[in-house]
C-alpha positions in Angstrom: 26.1 -17.2 -109.9 22.9 -17.2 -111.9 22.6 -20.2 -114.3 20.0 -21.7 -116.5 20.1 -25.2 -117.9 17.6 -25.7 -120.7 16.8 -29.2 -121.8 14.2 -31.3 -123.6 14.7 -30.2 -127.2 15.3 -32.5 -130.1 14.0 -33.7 -133.4 10.3 -34.4 -133.6 7.8 -35.0 -136.4 5.0 -32.6 -137.1 2.2 -33.1 -134.8 4.4 -34.5 -132.1 5.1 -33.1 -128.6 8.1 -32.0 -126.6 8.5 -30.8 -123.0 11.2 -28.3 -122.4 12.6 -27.7 -119.0 14.7 -24.9 -117.5 16.3 -25.5 -114.2 17.8 -22.5 -112.5 20.3 -21.8 -109.8 21.2 -18.6 -108.1 17.7 -17.4 -107.8 14.2 -18.7 -107.2 11.4 -18.4 -109.8 8.8 -17.5 -107.2 10.0 -14.0 -107.0 10.2 -13.2 -110.8 8.2 -13.3 -113.9 9.3 -16.2 -116.1 8.8 -17.6 -119.5 10.3 -18.7 -122.8 11.3 -17.1 -126.1 12.7 -18.6 -129.3 15.1 -17.6 -132.0 14.9 -19.2 -135.5 17.3 -18.7 -138.3 16.4 -15.6 -140.3 13.6 -14.7 -138.0 13.1 -12.2 -135.2 13.3 -13.3 -131.6 9.8 -14.2 -130.5 8.4 -14.3 -127.0 6.3 -17.5 -126.8 5.1 -17.7 -123.2 5.2 -15.2 -120.3 4.1 -16.1 -116.8 3.6 -13.3 -114.3 5.4 -13.3 -111.0 2.3 -14.5 -109.3 2.1 -17.5 -111.6 -1.5 -16.6 -112.3 -1.4 -14.7 -115.6 0.1 -16.3 -118.6 0.4 -14.8 -122.1 1.2 -16.8 -125.2 2.1 -15.8 -128.6 -0.7 -16.1 -131.1 1.2 -18.6 -133.1 1.4 -21.1 -130.2 -1.9 -20.4 -128.3 -3.7 -23.6 -127.6 -0.6 -25.7 -128.3 2.0 -24.5 -125.8 1.6 -24.4 -122.1 4.1 -23.0 -119.5 4.3 -24.2 -115.9 6.5 -24.0 -112.9 7.8 -26.5 -110.4 8.9 -24.5 -107.4 10.2 -27.5 -105.5 12.8 -28.1 -108.2 13.1 -24.5 -109.3 12.2 -25.4 -112.8 10.0 -23.9 -115.5 8.5 -26.0 -118.2 7.2 -25.5 -121.7 4.9 -28.2 -122.9 4.7 -28.1 -126.7 1.9 -30.0 -128.4 1.0 -30.4 -132.1 4.3 -29.1 -133.2 4.7 -27.5 -136.6 7.8 -27.0 -138.8 7.5 -23.3 -138.1 8.2 -24.0 -134.4 11.7 -25.0 -135.3 14.0 -22.7 -133.3 16.3 -22.5 -130.3 14.3 -22.0 -127.2 15.5 -20.0 -124.2 14.0 -19.5 -120.8 14.1 -16.2 -119.0 13.3 -14.3 -115.9 12.3 -10.7 -115.6 12.1 -8.3 -112.7 12.1 -5.1 -114.7 10.2 -5.8 -117.9 13.3 -6.9 -119.7 14.0 -10.5 -120.5 17.1 -11.9 -118.8 18.6 -15.2 -119.9 21.8 -16.9 -119.0 21.2 -20.3 -120.7 22.5 -21.6 -124.0 19.0 -22.7 -125.1 17.7 -26.0 -126.4 17.1 -26.7 -130.0 13.8 -27.9 -131.3 13.6 -29.2 -134.8 10.2 -30.2 -136.2 10.6 -32.2 -139.4 9.6 -35.5 -141.0 
């Protein structure tokens, strides 16, 4: 059974950093494109980081470029999102996903990030 376990969220002050992790079971990240999207109250779902199946090409949303960095740990079958210089507008629930067909597939419950003083 495919499962995602997202972790690393929490409350952080503006300018702070968090590292999100998504550990998967039921598949291996090496064979799929992976990434993260977020959902904030009253806002549209936003793709924040997309990594190609090769792990070479990574696309970031304009709002997070230069601040967020996605990476993979194939040994532990985990994808990470390092988030630096966090801003209040980054507040959202973050979800990891895999894609094999151009569609985002996520089975996790997400991890909540709150950026506030």
